[in-house]
N, CA, C and O atoms as a Tinker XYZ file with bonds, in Angstrom:
   464  protein
     1  N      0.839000   -1.192000    0.002000    73     2
     2  CA    -0.002000    0.006000   -0.011000    64     1     3
     3  C      0.913000    1.213000    0.005000    63     2     4     5
     4  O      1.845000    1.296000    0.805000    81     3
     5  N      0.632000    2.154000   -0.895000    73     3     6
     6  CA     1.409000    3.369000   -0.899000    64     5     7
     7  C      1.099000    4.276000    0.269000    63     6     8     9
     8  O      0.038000    4.174000    0.884000    81     7
     9  N      2.038000    5.173000    0.576000    73     7    10
    10  CA     1.881000    6.030000    1.720000    64     9    11
    11  C      0.691000    6.973000    1.627000    63    10    12    13
    12  O      0.114000    7.326000    2.656000    81    11
    13  N      0.309000    7.388000    0.433000    73    11    14
    14  CA    -0.756000    8.322000    0.309000    64    13    15
    15  C     -2.069000    7.627000   -0.056000    63    14    16    17
    16  O     -3.004000    8.305000   -0.481000    81    15
    17  N     -2.176000    6.336000    0.088000    73    15    18
    18  CA    -3.430000    5.609000   -0.154000    64    17    19
    19  C     -4.325000    5.800000    1.087000    63    18    20    21
    20  O     -3.846000    5.863000    2.219000    81    19
    21  N     -5.636000    5.888000    0.831000    73    19    22
    22  CA    -6.582000    6.033000    1.901000    64    21    23
    23  C     -6.790000    4.660000    2.565000    63    22    24    25
    24  O     -7.009000    3.658000    1.884000    81    23
    25  N     -6.721000    4.635000    3.858000    73    23    26
    26  CA    -6.902000    3.416000    4.614000    64    25    27
    27  C     -8.358000    3.310000    5.097000    63    26    28    29
    28  O     -8.871000    4.241000    5.719000    81    27
    29  N     -9.008000    2.208000    4.821000    73    27    30
    30  CA   -10.375000    1.991000    5.291000    64    29    31
    31  C    -10.280000    1.159000    6.548000    63    30    32    33
    32  O     -9.876000   -0.001000    6.471000    81    31
    33  N    -10.627000    1.686000    7.684000    73    31    34
    34  CA   -10.496000    0.969000    8.936000    64    33    35
    35  C    -11.359000   -0.297000    9.083000    63    34    36    37
    36  O    -11.094000   -1.118000    9.961000    81    35
    37  N    -12.361000   -0.460000    8.257000    73    35    38
    38  CA   -13.199000   -1.631000    8.379000    64    37    39
    39  C    -13.013000   -2.605000    7.201000    63    38    40    41
    40  O    -13.716000   -3.612000    7.111000    81    39
    41  N    -12.083000   -2.307000    6.321000    73    39    42
    42  CA   -11.795000   -3.188000    5.173000    64    41    43
    43  C    -11.039000   -4.424000    5.653000    63    42    44    45
    44  O     -9.970000   -4.325000    6.255000    81    43
    45  N    -11.623000   -5.594000    5.372000    73    43    46
    46  CA   -10.936000   -6.800000    5.790000    64    45    47
    47  C     -9.804000   -7.175000    4.798000    63    46    48    49
    48  O     -9.891000   -6.941000    3.593000    81    47
    49  N     -8.751000   -7.764000    5.375000    73    47    50
    50  CA    -7.663000   -8.365000    4.627000    64    49    51
    51  C     -7.456000   -9.784000    5.058000    63    50    52    53
    52  O     -7.634000  -10.124000    6.227000    81    51
    53  N     -7.077000  -10.618000    4.111000    73    51    54
    54  CA    -6.626000  -11.993000    4.440000    64    53    55
    55  C     -5.145000  -11.994000    4.081000    63    54    56    57
    56  O     -4.785000  -11.873000    2.910000    81    55
    57  N     -4.278000  -12.132000    5.101000    73    55    58
    58  CA    -2.833000  -12.143000    4.884000    64    57    59
    59  C     -2.353000  -13.554000    4.825000    63    58    60    61
    60  O     -2.642000  -14.329000    5.736000    81    59
    61  N     -1.634000  -13.932000    3.800000    73    59    62
    62  CA    -1.203000  -15.320000    3.553000    64    61    63
    63  C      0.296000  -15.423000    3.558000    63    62    64    65
    64  O      0.993000  -14.578000    2.996000    81    63
    65  N      0.802000  -16.489000    4.212000    73    63    66
    66  CA     2.208000  -16.820000    4.174000    64    65    67
    67  C      2.324000  -18.346000    4.297000    63    66    68    69
    68  O      1.368000  -19.013000    4.693000    81    67
    69  N      3.477000  -18.886000    3.961000    73    67    70
    70  CA     3.700000  -20.294000    4.151000    64    69    71
    71  C      4.944000  -20.513000    5.009000    63    70    72    73
    72  O      5.915000  -19.757000    4.982000    81    71
    73  N      4.840000  -21.620000    5.782000    73    71    74
    74  CA     5.912000  -21.941000    6.729000    64    73    75
    75  C      6.347000  -23.374000    6.571000    63    74    76    77
    76  O      5.629000  -24.176000    5.976000    81    75
    77  N      7.532000  -23.720000    7.102000    73    75    78
    78  CA     8.120000  -25.050000    6.840000    64    77    79
    79  C      7.531000  -26.147000    7.714000    63    78    80    81
    80  O      7.776000  -27.319000    7.430000    81    79
    81  N      6.774000  -25.840000    8.754000    73    79    82
    82  CA     6.283000  -26.900000    9.633000    64    81    83
    83  C      5.022000  -26.433000   10.377000    63    82    84    85
    84  O      4.796000  -25.232000   10.524000    81    83
    85  N      4.246000  -27.338000   10.821000    73    83    86
    86  CA     3.071000  -27.059000   11.621000    64    85    87
    87  C      3.402000  -26.320000   12.871000    63    86    88    89
    88  O      2.660000  -25.424000   13.275000    81    87
    89  N      4.536000  -26.678000   13.525000    73    87    90
    90  CA     4.937000  -26.051000   14.776000    64    89    91
    91  C      5.250000  -24.597000   14.506000    63    90    92    93
    92  O      4.802000  -23.727000   15.253000    81    91
    93  N      6.023000  -24.299000   13.434000    73    91    94
    94  CA     6.345000  -22.912000   13.103000    64    93    95
    95  C      5.081000  -22.091000   12.776000    63    94    96    97
    96  O      4.951000  -20.934000   13.173000    81    95
    97  N      4.194000  -22.707000   12.068000    73    95    98
    98  CA     2.921000  -22.056000   11.714000    64    97    99
    99  C      2.038000  -21.736000   12.919000    63    98   100   101
   100  O      1.453000  -20.659000   13.030000    81    99
   101  N      1.970000  -22.728000   13.822000    73    99   102
   102  CA     1.180000  -22.555000   15.028000    64   101   103
   103  C      1.766000  -21.409000   15.905000    63   102   104   105
   104  O      1.049000  -20.574000   16.457000    81   103
   105  N      3.055000  -21.434000   15.987000    73   103   106
   106  CA     3.767000  -20.381000   16.805000    64   105   107
   107  C      3.490000  -19.013000   16.266000    63   106   108   109
   108  O      3.153000  -18.111000   17.032000    81   107
   109  N      3.620000  -18.820000   14.961000    73   107   110
   110  CA     3.336000  -17.522000   14.358000    64   109   111
   111  C      1.849000  -17.160000   14.458000    63   110   112   113
   112  O      1.497000  -16.005000   14.697000    81   111
   113  N      0.981000  -18.169000   14.270000    73   111   114
   114  CA    -0.460000  -17.881000   14.340000    64   113   115
   115  C     -0.835000  -17.450000   15.747000    63   114   116   117
   116  O     -1.555000  -16.465000   15.913000    81   115
   117  N     -0.373000  -18.153000   16.751000    73   115   118
   118  CA    -0.644000  -17.725000   18.158000    64   117   119
   119  C     -0.186000  -16.336000   18.423000    63   118   120   121
   120  O     -0.915000  -15.544000   19.020000    81   119
   121  N      1.016000  -16.012000   17.990000    73   119   122
   122  CA     1.604000  -14.662000   18.246000    64   121   123
   123  C      0.817000  -13.609000   17.530000    63   122   124   125
   124  O      0.642000  -12.524000   18.087000    81   123
   125  N      0.343000  -13.837000   16.375000    73   123   126
   126  CA    -0.463000  -12.864000   15.581000    64   125   127
   127  C     -1.753000  -12.562000   16.343000    63   126   128   129
   128  O     -2.156000  -11.404000   16.448000    81   127
   129  N     -2.398000  -13.598000   16.872000    73   127   130
   130  CA    -3.609000  -13.441000   17.601000    64   129   131
   131  C     -3.399000  -12.760000   18.958000    63   130   132   133
   132  O     -4.166000  -11.886000   19.363000    81   131
   133  N     -2.324000  -13.194000   19.651000    73   131   134
   134  CA    -1.991000  -12.633000   20.954000    64   133   135
   135  C     -1.662000  -11.134000   20.878000    63   134   136   137
   136  O     -1.950000  -10.364000   21.794000    81   135
   137  N     -1.046000  -10.751000   19.747000    73   135   138
   138  CA    -0.679000   -9.364000   19.610000    64   137   139
   139  C     -1.804000   -8.488000   18.969000    63   138   140   141
   140  O     -1.603000   -7.321000   18.634000    81   139
   141  N     -2.957000   -9.105000   18.827000    73   139   142
   142  CA    -4.099000   -8.429000   18.255000    64   141   143
   143  C     -3.897000   -7.881000   16.827000    63   142   144   145
   144  O     -4.500000   -6.892000   16.411000    81   143
   145  N     -3.027000   -8.577000   16.123000    73   143   146
   146  CA    -2.761000   -8.221000   14.684000    64   145   147
   147  C     -3.761000   -8.907000   13.796000    63   146   148   149
   148  O     -3.982000   -8.470000   12.667000    81   147
   149  N     -4.367000   -9.962000   14.267000    73   147   150
   150  CA    -5.351000  -10.725000   13.558000    64   149   151
   151  C     -6.386000  -11.275000   14.457000    63   150   152   153
   152  O     -6.110000  -11.536000   15.628000    81   151
   153  N     -7.616000  -11.472000   13.943000    73   151   154
   154  CA    -8.691000  -12.018000   14.741000    64   153   155
   155  C     -8.711000  -13.590000   14.702000    63   154   156   157
   156  O     -9.141000  -14.257000   15.644000    81   155
   157  N     -8.246000  -14.093000   13.618000    73   155   158
   158  CA    -8.320000  -15.516000   13.360000    64   157   159
   159  C     -7.270000  -15.922000   12.351000    63   158   160   161
   160  O     -7.013000  -15.213000   11.378000    81   159
   161  N     -6.646000  -17.115000   12.602000    73   159   162
   162  CA    -5.665000  -17.629000   11.686000    64   161   163
   163  C     -6.027000  -19.061000   11.343000    63   162   164   165
   164  O     -6.275000  -19.863000   12.243000    81   163
   165  N     -6.061000  -19.390000   10.109000    73   163   166
   166  CA    -6.316000  -20.760000    9.692000    64   165   167
   167  C     -5.019000  -21.361000    9.096000    63   166   168   169
   168  O     -4.266000  -20.702000    8.379000    81   167
   169  N     -4.818000  -22.585000    9.419000    73   167   170
   170  CA    -3.602000  -23.312000    8.931000    64   169   171
   171  C     -4.033000  -24.439000    8.078000    63   170   172   173
   172  O     -4.983000  -25.148000    8.412000    81   171
   173  N     -3.352000  -24.633000    6.963000    73   171   174
   174  CA    -3.667000  -25.728000    6.056000    64   173   175
   175  C     -2.336000  -26.522000    5.825000    63   174   176   177
   176  O     -1.395000  -26.031000    5.203000    81   175
   177  N     -2.318000  -27.754000    6.353000    73   175   178
   178  CA    -1.102000  -28.576000    6.132000    64   177   179
   179  C     -1.109000  -29.232000    4.759000    63   178   180   181
   180  O     -2.124000  -29.261000    4.064000    81   179
   181  N      0.065000  -29.763000    4.387000    73   179   182
   182  CA     0.174000  -30.551000    3.155000    64   181   183
   183  C      0.240000  -29.765000    1.863000    63   182   184   185
   184  O     -0.067000  -30.274000    0.785000    81   183
   185  N      0.649000  -28.514000    1.994000    73   183   186
   186  CA     0.823000  -27.728000    0.764000    64   185   187
   187  C      2.165000  -28.151000    0.127000    63   186   188   189
   188  O      3.188000  -28.211000    0.810000    81   187
   189  N      2.150000  -28.428000   -1.115000    73   187   190
   190  CA     3.330000  -28.747000   -1.842000    64   189   191
   191  C      3.840000  -27.597000   -2.692000    63   190   192   193
   192  O      3.168000  -27.201000   -3.644000    81   191
   193  N      4.992000  -27.056000   -2.381000    73   191   194
   194  CA     5.485000  -25.874000   -3.114000    64   193   195
   195  C      6.657000  -26.307000   -3.988000    63   194   196   197
   196  O      7.530000  -27.053000   -3.546000    81   195
   197  N      6.667000  -25.837000   -5.219000    73   195   198
   198  CA     7.737000  -26.037000   -6.111000    64   197   199
   199  C      8.130000  -24.639000   -6.636000    63   198   200   201
   200  O      7.306000  -23.914000   -7.193000    81   199
   201  N      9.412000  -24.288000   -6.440000    73   199   202
   202  CA     9.858000  -22.917000   -6.778000    64   201   203
   203  C     11.362000  -22.940000   -7.127000    63   202   204   205
   204  O     12.086000  -23.899000   -6.861000    81   203
   205  N     11.769000  -21.833000   -7.731000    73   203   206
   206  CA    13.209000  -21.659000   -8.065000    64   205   207
   207  C     13.782000  -20.783000   -7.020000    63   206   208   209
   208  O     13.229000  -19.716000   -6.756000    81   207
   209  N     14.906000  -21.184000   -6.381000    73   207   210
   210  CA    15.586000  -20.386000   -5.356000    64   209   211
   211  C     17.061000  -20.481000   -5.592000    63   210   212   213
   212  O     17.637000  -21.568000   -5.606000    81   211
   213  N     17.678000  -19.320000   -5.781000    73   211   214
   214  CA    19.126000  -19.234000   -6.048000    64   213   215
   215  C     19.574000  -20.196000   -7.193000    63   214   216   217
   216  O     20.578000  -20.905000   -7.117000    81   215
   217  N     18.734000  -20.147000   -8.252000    73   215   218
   218  CA    19.130000  -20.919000   -9.486000    64   217   219
   219  C     18.758000  -22.355000   -9.524000    63   218   220   221
   220  O     19.018000  -23.011000  -10.533000    81   219
   221  N     18.157000  -22.905000   -8.477000    73   219   222
   222  CA    17.812000  -24.324000   -8.520000    64   221   223
   223  C     16.331000  -24.500000   -8.212000    63   222   224   225
   224  O     15.711000  -23.664000   -7.555000    81   223
   225  N     15.788000  -25.591000   -8.695000    73   223   226
   226  CA    14.419000  -25.908000   -8.460000    64   225   227
   227  C     14.240000  -26.641000   -7.120000    63   226   228   229
   228  O     14.888000  -27.660000   -6.877000    81   227
   229  N     13.397000  -26.141000   -6.289000    73   227   230
   230  CA    13.196000  -26.757000   -4.959000    64   229   231
   231  C     11.776000  -27.217000   -4.846000    63   230   232   233
   232  O     10.871000  -26.666000   -5.474000    81   231
   233  N     11.580000  -28.266000   -4.014000    73   231   234
   234  CA    10.269000  -28.817000   -3.756000    64   233   235
   235  C     10.161000  -29.085000   -2.283000    63   234   236   237
   236  O     10.958000  -29.840000   -1.725000    81   235
   237  N      9.151000  -28.456000   -1.620000    73   235   238
   238  CA     9.020000  -28.529000   -0.170000    64   237   239
   239  C      7.540000  -28.769000    0.231000    63   238   240   241
   240  O      6.605000  -28.347000   -0.450000    81   239
   241  N      7.393000  -29.450000    1.342000    73   239   242
   242  CA     6.100000  -29.490000    2.017000    64   241   243
   243  C      5.996000  -28.298000    2.889000    63   242   244   245
   244  O      6.947000  -27.997000    3.610000    81   243
   245  N      4.883000  -27.585000    2.872000    73   243   246
   246  CA     4.718000  -26.354000    3.718000    64   245   247
   247  C      3.304000  -26.371000    4.361000    63   246   248   249
   248  O      2.431000  -27.183000    4.053000    81   247
   249  N      3.176000  -25.418000    5.260000    73   247   250
   250  CA     1.873000  -25.149000    5.876000    64   249   251
   251  C      1.481000  -23.762000    5.512000    63   250   252   253
   252  O      2.250000  -22.816000    5.684000    81   251
   253  N      0.267000  -23.633000    5.000000    73   251   254
   254  CA    -0.240000  -22.331000    4.581000    64   253   255
   255  C     -0.970000  -21.659000    5.723000    63   254   256   257
   256  O     -1.813000  -22.290000    6.360000    81   255
   257  N     -0.673000  -20.388000    6.007000    73   255   258
   258  CA    -1.251000  -19.632000    7.101000    64   257   259
   259  C     -2.067000  -18.527000    6.432000    63   258   260   261
   260  O     -1.570000  -17.808000    5.566000    81   259
   261  N     -3.354000  -18.404000    6.859000    73   259   262
   262  CA    -4.226000  -17.352000    6.366000    64   261   263
   263  C     -4.779000  -16.620000    7.561000    63   262   264   265
   264  O     -5.544000  -17.187000    8.341000    81   263
   265  N     -4.395000  -15.346000    7.718000    73   263   266
   266  CA    -4.740000  -14.522000    8.859000    64   265   267
   267  C     -5.801000  -13.477000    8.435000    63   266   268   269
   268  O     -5.668000  -12.799000    7.417000    81   267
   269  N     -6.874000  -13.381000    9.278000    73   267   270
   270  CA    -7.893000  -12.382000    8.986000    64   269   271
   271  C     -7.641000  -11.136000    9.817000    63   270   272   273
   272  O     -7.525000  -11.214000   11.041000    81   271
   273  N     -7.557000   -9.997000    9.162000    73   271   274
   274  CA    -7.228000   -8.754000    9.802000    64   273   275
   275  C     -7.958000   -7.587000    9.050000    63   274   276   277
   276  O     -8.798000   -7.813000    8.179000    81   275
   277  N     -7.600000   -6.367000    9.427000    73   275   278
   278  CA    -8.128000   -5.187000    8.732000    64   277   279
   279  C     -6.970000   -4.382000    8.119000    63   278   280   281
   280  O     -5.807000   -4.477000    8.510000    81   279
   281  N     -7.387000   -3.584000    7.126000    73   279   282
   282  CA    -6.402000   -2.794000    6.366000    64   281   283
   283  C     -5.431000   -1.969000    7.232000    63   282   284   285
   284  O     -4.237000   -1.951000    6.931000    81   283
   285  N     -5.895000   -1.286000    8.293000    73   283   286
   286  CA    -4.938000   -0.456000    9.063000    64   285   287
   287  C     -3.874000   -1.284000    9.705000    63   286   288   289
   288  O     -2.855000   -0.714000   10.095000    81   287
   289  N     -4.015000   -2.602000    9.857000    73   287   290
   290  CA    -3.003000   -3.443000   10.508000    64   289   291
   291  C     -1.964000   -3.965000    9.488000    63   290   292   293
   292  O     -1.016000   -4.640000    9.888000    81   291
   293  N     -2.114000   -3.676000    8.219000    73   291   294
   294  CA    -1.258000   -4.275000    7.200000    64   293   295
   295  C      0.225000   -4.012000    7.450000    63   294   296   297
   296  O      1.003000   -4.966000    7.445000    81   295
   297  N      0.649000   -2.794000    7.664000    73   295   298
   298  CA     2.093000   -2.546000    7.845000    64   297   299
   299  C      2.640000   -3.189000    9.062000    63   298   300   301
   300  O      3.776000   -3.664000    9.063000    81   299
   301  N      1.850000   -3.218000   10.115000    73   299   302
   302  CA     2.280000   -3.794000   11.379000    64   301   303
   303  C      2.373000   -5.337000   11.251000    63   302   304   305
   304  O      3.346000   -5.936000   11.708000    81   303
   305  N      1.350000   -5.977000   10.625000    73   303   306
   306  CA     1.393000   -7.421000   10.443000    64   305   307
   307  C      2.513000   -7.810000    9.490000    63   306   308   309
   308  O      3.177000   -8.825000    9.705000    81   307
   309  N      2.737000   -7.024000    8.439000    73   307   310
   310  CA     3.841000   -7.282000    7.507000    64   309   311
   311  C      5.193000   -7.285000    8.216000    63   310   312   313
   312  O      6.006000   -8.193000    8.046000    81   311
   313  N      5.409000   -6.228000    9.024000    73   311   314
   314  CA     6.675000   -6.164000    9.751000    64   313   315
   315  C      6.832000   -7.310000   10.730000    63   314   316   317
   316  O      7.916000   -7.879000   10.852000    81   315
   317  N      5.762000   -7.653000   11.427000    73   315   318
   318  CA     5.760000   -8.707000   12.417000    64   317   319
   319  C      6.116000  -10.103000   11.739000    63   318   320   321
   320  O      6.968000  -10.851000   12.218000    81   319
   321  N      5.456000  -10.366000   10.683000    73   319   322
   322  CA     5.712000  -11.671000    9.977000    64   321   323
   323  C      7.124000  -11.695000    9.438000    63   322   324   325
   324  O      7.794000  -12.721000    9.562000    81   323
   325  N      7.607000  -10.628000    8.851000    73   323   326
   326  CA     8.968000  -10.543000    8.322000    64   325   327
   327  C      9.979000  -10.848000    9.427000    63   326   328   329
   328  O     10.924000  -11.611000    9.227000    81   327
   329  N      9.771000  -10.257000   10.559000    73   327   330
   330  CA    10.675000  -10.374000   11.709000    64   329   331
   331  C     10.610000  -11.778000   12.281000    63   330   332   333
   332  O     11.650000  -12.315000   12.663000    81   331
   333  N      9.462000  -12.390000   12.359000    73   331   334
   334  CA     9.290000  -13.684000   13.035000    64   333   335
   335  C      9.452000  -14.895000   12.084000    63   334   336   337
   336  O      9.557000  -16.029000   12.551000    81   335
   337  N      9.472000  -14.671000   10.827000    73   335   338
   338  CA     9.430000  -15.773000    9.838000    64   337   339
   339  C     10.801000  -16.432000    9.709000    63   338   340   341
   340  O     11.821000  -15.743000    9.714000    81   339
   341  N     10.834000  -17.746000    9.595000    73   339   342
   342  CA    12.130000  -18.449000    9.521000    64   341   343
   343  C     12.771000  -18.338000    8.069000    63   342   344   345
   344  O     13.962000  -18.614000    7.923000    81   343
   345  N     12.040000  -17.963000    7.074000    73   343   346
   346  CA    12.573000  -17.879000    5.731000    64   345   347
   347  C     13.314000  -16.553000    5.492000    63   346   348   349
   348  O     12.980000  -15.532000    6.093000    81   347
   349  N     14.293000  -16.581000    4.636000    73   347   350
   350  CA    15.024000  -15.354000    4.244000    64   349   351
   351  C     14.118000  -14.408000    3.509000    63   350   352   353
   352  O     14.155000  -13.202000    3.757000    81   351
   353  N     13.298000  -14.922000    2.604000    73   351   354
   354  CA    12.369000  -14.151000    1.840000    64   353   355
   355  C     10.981000  -14.837000    1.887000    63   354   356   357
   356  O     10.637000  -15.634000    1.015000    81   355
   357  N     10.225000  -14.510000    2.902000    73   355   358
   358  CA     8.886000  -15.175000    3.022000    64   357   359
   359  C      7.872000  -14.579000    2.074000    63   358   360   361
   360  O      7.894000  -13.389000    1.758000    81   359
   361  N      6.967000  -15.461000    1.626000    73   359   362
   362  CA     5.813000  -15.053000    0.882000    64   361   363
   363  C      4.869000  -14.369000    1.850000    63   362   364   365
   364  O      4.457000  -14.984000    2.834000    81   363
   365  N      4.511000  -13.105000    1.602000    73   363   366
   366  CA     3.540000  -12.400000    2.462000    64   365   367
   367  C      2.612000  -11.658000    1.521000    63   366   368   369
   368  O      2.973000  -10.627000    0.954000    81   367
   369  N      1.458000  -12.174000    1.367000    73   367   370
   370  CA     0.426000  -11.562000    0.475000    64   369   371
   371  C     -0.783000  -11.153000    1.211000    63   370   372   373
   372  O     -1.129000  -11.785000    2.210000    81   371
   373  N     -1.477000  -10.089000    0.763000    73   371   374
   374  CA    -2.716000   -9.646000    1.388000    64   373   375
   375  C     -3.728000   -9.553000    0.307000    63   374   376   377
   376  O     -3.488000   -8.996000   -0.765000    81   375
   377  N     -4.908000  -10.127000    0.613000    73   375   378
   378  CA    -6.032000  -10.080000   -0.293000    64   377   379
   379  C     -7.206000   -9.400000    0.451000    63   378   380   381
   380  O     -7.456000   -9.675000    1.624000    81   379
   381  N     -7.899000   -8.529000   -0.249000    73   379   382
   382  CA    -9.082000   -7.878000    0.308000    64   381   383
   383  C    -10.332000   -8.456000   -0.326000    63   382   384   385
   384  O    -10.587000   -8.250000   -1.512000    81   383
   385  N    -11.127000   -9.194000    0.479000    73   383   386
   386  CA   -12.342000   -9.767000   -0.072000    64   385   387
   387  C    -13.324000   -8.666000   -0.477000    63   386   388   389
   388  O    -13.502000   -7.688000    0.249000    81   387
   389  N    -13.962000   -8.832000   -1.648000    73   387   390
   390  CA   -14.910000   -7.826000   -2.087000    64   389   391
   391  C    -16.142000   -7.850000   -1.223000    63   390   392   393
   392  O    -16.745000   -6.809000   -0.966000    81   391
   393  N    -16.535000   -9.064000   -0.757000    73   391   394
   394  CA   -17.730000   -9.124000    0.031000    64   393   395
   395  C    -17.497000  -10.102000    1.163000    63   394   396   397
   396  O    -16.705000  -11.035000    1.024000    81   395
   397  N    -18.174000   -9.903000    2.279000    73   395   398
   398  CA   -18.090000  -10.809000    3.409000    64   397   399
   399  C    -19.276000  -10.545000    4.328000    63   398   400   401
   400  O    -19.881000   -9.475000    4.260000    81   399
   401  N    -19.603000  -11.465000    5.154000    73   399   402
   402  CA   -20.702000  -11.394000    6.073000    64   401   403
   403  C    -20.441000  -10.225000    7.087000    63   402   404   405
   404  O    -19.380000  -10.180000    7.710000    81   403
   405  N    -21.368000   -9.330000    7.236000    73   403   406
   406  CA   -21.082000   -8.099000    7.979000    64   405   407
   407  C    -20.781000   -8.354000    9.440000    63   406   408   409
   408  O    -19.893000   -7.693000    9.978000    81   407
   409  N    -21.462000   -9.275000   10.128000    73   407   410
   410  CA   -21.184000   -9.536000   11.495000    64   409   411
   411  C    -19.776000  -10.102000   11.659000    63   410   412   413
   412  O    -19.078000   -9.742000   12.607000    81   411
   413  N    -19.346000  -10.985000   10.752000    73   411   414
   414  CA   -17.983000  -11.494000   10.756000    64   413   415
   415  C    -17.002000  -10.348000   10.661000    63   414   416   417
   416  O    -16.053000  -10.262000   11.440000    81   415
   417  N    -17.236000   -9.469000    9.703000    73   415   418
   418  CA   -16.353000   -8.308000    9.487000    64   417   419
   419  C    -16.265000   -7.453000   10.776000    63   418   420   421
   420  O    -15.189000   -6.990000   11.155000    81   419
   421  N    -17.398000   -7.262000   11.419000    73   419   422
   422  CA   -17.391000   -6.464000   12.661000    64   421   423
   423  C    -16.581000   -7.147000   13.793000    63   422   424   425
   424  O    -15.884000   -6.513000   14.586000    81   423
   425  N    -16.731000   -8.489000   13.802000    73   423   426
   426  CA   -15.990000   -9.264000   14.835000    64   425   427
   427  C    -14.482000   -9.151000   14.568000    63   426   428   429
   428  O    -13.730000   -8.891000   15.507000    81   427
   429  N    -14.016000   -9.333000   13.343000    73   427   430
   430  CA   -12.610000   -9.183000   12.999000    64   429   431
   431  C    -12.103000   -7.779000   13.441000    63   430   432   433
   432  O    -11.073000   -7.650000   14.102000    81   431
   433  N    -12.884000   -6.724000   13.039000    73   431   434
   434  CA   -12.457000   -5.396000   13.384000    64   433   435
   435  C    -12.413000   -5.187000   14.903000    63   434   436   437
   436  O    -11.477000   -4.558000   15.396000    81   435
   437  N    -13.368000   -5.681000   15.638000    73   435   438
   438  CA   -13.367000   -5.533000   17.142000    64   437   439
   439  C    -12.152000   -6.296000   17.726000    63   438   440   441
   440  O    -11.517000   -5.808000   18.661000    81   439
   441  N    -11.833000   -7.463000   17.193000    73   439   442
   442  CA   -10.737000   -8.239000   17.745000    64   441   443
   443  C     -9.361000   -7.577000   17.526000    63   442   444   445
   444  O     -8.536000   -7.521000   18.439000    81   443
   445  N     -9.142000   -7.097000   16.339000    73   443   446
   446  CA    -7.831000   -6.454000   16.073000    64   445   447
   447  C     -7.700000   -5.078000   16.749000    63   446   448   449
   448  O     -6.587000   -4.574000   16.903000    81   447
   449  N     -8.798000   -4.481000   17.144000    73   447   450
   450  CA    -8.758000   -3.216000   17.844000    64   449   451
   451  C     -8.897000   -3.412000   19.352000    63   450   452   453
   452  O     -8.940000   -2.428000   20.090000    81   451
   453  N     -8.968000   -4.621000   19.815000    73   451   454
   454  CA    -9.102000   -4.965000   21.252000    64   453   455
   455  C     -7.759000   -4.749000   21.917000    63   454   456   457
   456  O     -6.715000   -4.914000   21.286000    81   455
   457  N     -7.779000   -4.382000   23.191000    73   455   458
   458  CA    -6.565000   -4.145000   23.928000    64   457   459
   459  C     -6.241000   -5.336000   24.807000    63   458   460   461
   460  O     -5.273000   -5.280000   25.566000    81   459
   461  N     -7.034000   -6.445000   24.734000    73   459   462
   462  CA    -6.773000   -7.619000   25.557000    64   461   463
   463  C     -5.669000   -8.483000   25.069000    63   462   464
   464  O     -5.363000   -9.503000   25.688000    81   463
């Protein structure tokens, strides 16, 4: 997001990254929820990733992490994941759903703005 973009405080984001193990993914997920950066994190095991890294083809089993948050948390969650992630160059993507159930959206917003 550029610095002069307008931030919508109630716009939901789904932030996605992949990790090398369930333990690493659970640790990051718990920290994201504990720090009120996200309301909910879902983990999907058994992701098969094939990619090129430093000139060679790699194939790894990974765990996909999908965190539900709001747009104002983007820079904070990005920095947190980069700092806590075990990879040198982690995949960190954010998607904004066009539509979502309004009570769910209000719950996500209240959780990430909570001080608990």
